[in-house]
N, C-alpha and C positions, 0 to 999 in steps of 0.2 A: 504493500498500499503505498500510495506516495506521501509528504508531509507538504504542508504548505502554510507561508506565513501571508495574510492574506494584508495588503498593506492600502490596494488602492480599488478602484471600480475596472478599473482596464485590466490588470493584473485577474479579481475575480471573474472574469468577464472570459481573460482567456482560460482560469481551473475550471469554469465550465465546461468550456468547448474540451475541454481536455477529457474532463468524466466522461461527457456525451462520446467521444468518438472512442477515446478506448477500451471502455468498462471498468473503470481502474474507481478503487475507492480512493479520494483526497482525505488527509486529517486537516483539519485546520488548526492550526498552531498560532494560542493566544498566549503572552505573557510564558513563554515557554513550556506548556502546557495545551496536552489536547484540549481542544472543546468541543467540537463538533464534526464530522463527515459532510464531505460535499458526495453526492451520486447522482448518476444521472438518472432521470424520470424509470426509464424504462428497467435498471436495475433495481431500480425502489420496489417499481410496483412486483418485477421477480419477488423480492424477497418477502414483501407482505402475503402474494399468492395473488394479487389479483392481473397478472400480466399473461396473457393466451401467446404469448413468443413462443415459438416452437425452439428453438434456440435457450440452451438450458447449460446452468453452471451442472458441472459433473459434482457429485457427492464429495468427493475429492477436493475440487474446486471450492465450494461452498465453507465446507469444516478447514479450509484454510485460509478463505478470505474470514470468516470468521474470527480466527484464530488474531488473527492479526488484528483487525478488528477490537478485540475487546481484550490485548495487548498491550496496543498503543493507548487504550482508555484508563490504563493503570489496572483492567480484571484481569489480571494473571493467574487465578489459583482458582479452583470449584467453588473455595466457600464463598472467594467475591461474586462470580457469576452470582451464587445462588443468591446472597444478602439483596447484589441488583435486583434480579428478579423482586424477591420481596420486595424490594423496594415502589418497583414500575405495578405490581400489583397491588400495592397497599393506594400509589398517587391516583389508579385506575378507580377504586373500591371509591375511595373517595371524593373524586369528582362526579360519579355515579352519584352517590350522593348530594355534594351538592346541587349538579342539574334535577336532583327528584325535590328538594325542598324552593326551586328555582320555581318549577314549572308548577308545585302546590300551590307559592305565592302570587303567582301570575293569574292561574285559573280562580 
């Protein structure tokens, strides 16, 4: 996976083109720390399972890319990845509860 420090819009535009044309994930670094990942829309759709693309990553390719993404983001052990999953599940649950409260308040 590539890493890039984003400084201006021209550079961001070039990174978007690179992510799209080479089908690479690019880690965006801020203050020396990975903060985000730039993916092509096609790759994002594929990863979340909404793409009908015929070209697919092999299981090994997906595993390699996932490992690189997690490691670059500081999730370099099974325990850290499990904590991340638990945090995400908690955030989803909290967001659902907040939406339900808002929906009831509006109704």
